[in-house]
N, C-alpha and C positions, 0 to 999 in steps of 0.2 A: 298278144298280150302273153307275158311269160309266167308259167304255173307257179303258183305259190306253195311253199312247203308248209307254212302255217294253216292249222286247221280251220276251215270255213273261210279262208282269204283273210281272216284277221291279222293286223300286224301288231306285233308287241309294241307299246311305248317306249319312247326312249328311256325313260326313268328306270322302266323293268329292265332292259338291256344293261344301261350302267350299273344297277343293282346287282344284275348277275354278275357282270365282268367284275365288279369289286369284290364278289364272294370268292372268286377263283375259277369261275366257268369260263370256257372257251366260247366265242361266238357261236360256233357250230351247235355245240351243246345246248347253250342257251335257247336256240331256234328250235333244235329238235325236242328240247323238253316242252317248250310252249306249243309245239305242233301237236303233241300228244295229249294236253288239255284240252278239255272241253271249253267252250266259250259261252255256254249257256249257264246262267247263275243258278245257284242250288235251290230247288224247291222242295219243301217238306214233302214227304210220302203223301199220297193220297188215301183218304179213308175208304177202306176195302171193306166189304161184307158187312154193310150196316145192319143188316137184319139179324147178323150173329151177334154183334156187339150191343145192340140195343133190341133187345126182344119185343118191347112195347111199341117199336115202330117209331120211325122218323119220316113224317111224309115229305118234308122238303129240308134236303140238307144243306141250303142255302140259308135257310131261316128255321133252324129247330126249335121245338116248342118248349126248350128252356135255355136259361142262361147261366153262363158258368163265369166264374172268378178263380184267378188263381191265387194258391195259399203255398207260402213257402217258395223254396228256390229249386231249381233243377237239380236232381240225383241221378246217379248211375244205378242202373240196375243189375241186380246179382245174376249169376248165370242161370238160376232156376226160374228167377221171373222174367228173363228173356224167352226162355221156352215155354213159360205158361201164361203169362200176362200180355194181353193186346197191346197194352199202352208201352210196351218196352221191346217190342218187336221190332218197330220201325228205326228207332235211333238208337236203342239200348238206354236211353236216358227217359226219366219221367217226371211229371211236376204234379203236385196235389192240385185239385181243383175242387171247389165246391159250388154245386149246380143245383138250380131252383127251377121249378117250372113256371112258366109265365101265366099258366092259367091255376088261380088259387086252388080250384077242384082237385088237380092231379096231387098237389102238394100234401093234401089229406089220405091218398090211397097210399098206403105202406108198400104195398106190391111195386107199383111203380117208383117210389122213391128209391127202394133198394137196386134199381135198375140204372138208377142215373150213373154216369160215369164218374169215378173218383180220381182218376189221374189220366193226363194225356201225355203224348210224347214232347219232349222239349230238344233243342239241338246241342245246346252246352252247358256243360257243368263247369260253374266258376272255379272250383277247386283242382279239378283236373286240367282245365286250361292254364291255372296260375303254374301247376306243376310242369306243365309241359313247357312254358315260357321259361321257367326257371332252369329247367333241364338245357334248353337252347340257348340260354344266355351263358350258362355256366361252361357248357362245350366251346362256345365262341370265345370266352376268356380264356380257357385252357390252351385252344389254339393258338391264340395270339401271344400268349406267354411261352408256349411250345417254340414258335416260329421267331419271337423276338431273341430267345436264348440261343437257338440254332444260328440266328443270323450273327450275333456277337462272337459266338464262338468259331463260325467261319471265317468272320471278318479278323479275328486276332490270328487264326491260322493262316489265312493268308499274307497277313501283315509280318509274322515271324518268317514264313517262306521268302519272302520279299527282302527282309532285313539280312537273312542268310546269303541270297544271292548277289545283294549289294556289298556285303563284307566279303565275299569270297571275290569279286571282281576288285575292291580295294587293295586286298591282301591282308585283312586283319585276321581272317579266320584260317 
């Protein structure tokens, strides 16, 4: 069995290879790029140091004593928030949440209510993703226009050179 240069022996799909070739990458570059990419899917960072984040204690992380619902959209964190807030450290994005204790007795205790999380990490900010997509699309349109103009200029230049050679052979010029 011959060794594979693809990471973990995974083979790229035919459509990935065709897409990469259409984008101007050579087959070797495509294979090398795909070989350096991990094949495991992205998983959000695990919750570390629960005792620090929730001083009241979370006895079972799979089944916390409170229920949270998201409010609003994912937002990018500022540089200061990334350094100071736990919800911004993992992905540099955060989303507002509203949490309530499952036990009605805990809802009445103001000290415990203050310690409930108000934000959690989220993966993508819609505005940032839209801006990145617009940048990608505009750069592709620019490259297509530039390539088209360059191709037409070269075609005209080669046609003029061919016309001059033919005119020299016939004796017109």
